[in-house]
C-alpha angles and dihedrals in degrees: 000000000000120000114244115226125195100242098126099044090042091053091046092051092049092046089053092054091046092050090054089049091053111133095023116134121265122326093357089081096041111040119061099218094052092040091053092055093045093049091049090050095046090048088056091049091049092050092050091043092057089058094044092051090065092051093047094051093048088050089053095049092050090050091052094048091046091053093048090047092053089053087058096046101259137098128236101254093049090049095052090046090051093048092052091050094046090054097241106149101194114138122227094261092058094042090055091048090052091046090056103037102032113027091170091054089049090051088055091051090049090051089052090050092048091050091051093054 
């Protein structure tokens, strides 16, 4: 019986990696060994980036809320404490959207937070 070698599966695996490395500069997109290293590294960067994106958005929301609070004569930490005590259950994303799109509505929320303190 003939010995089966892995030519087809090896080629498929290599082509899959080279396809992921398409658009990389120089030999990284042409040579399998270099492409494999570049794809592994870029995969790590992508994994870390997905985690950092969440942090970055939260930081932006807090900055926006803080700026809107300062316009209403209150700081961020007091505002968040007042909001918790008043029973308003809006998350930071929604609060930042309200601060941008509806300043009057945000002022009303700030007044409720002040009253709760």
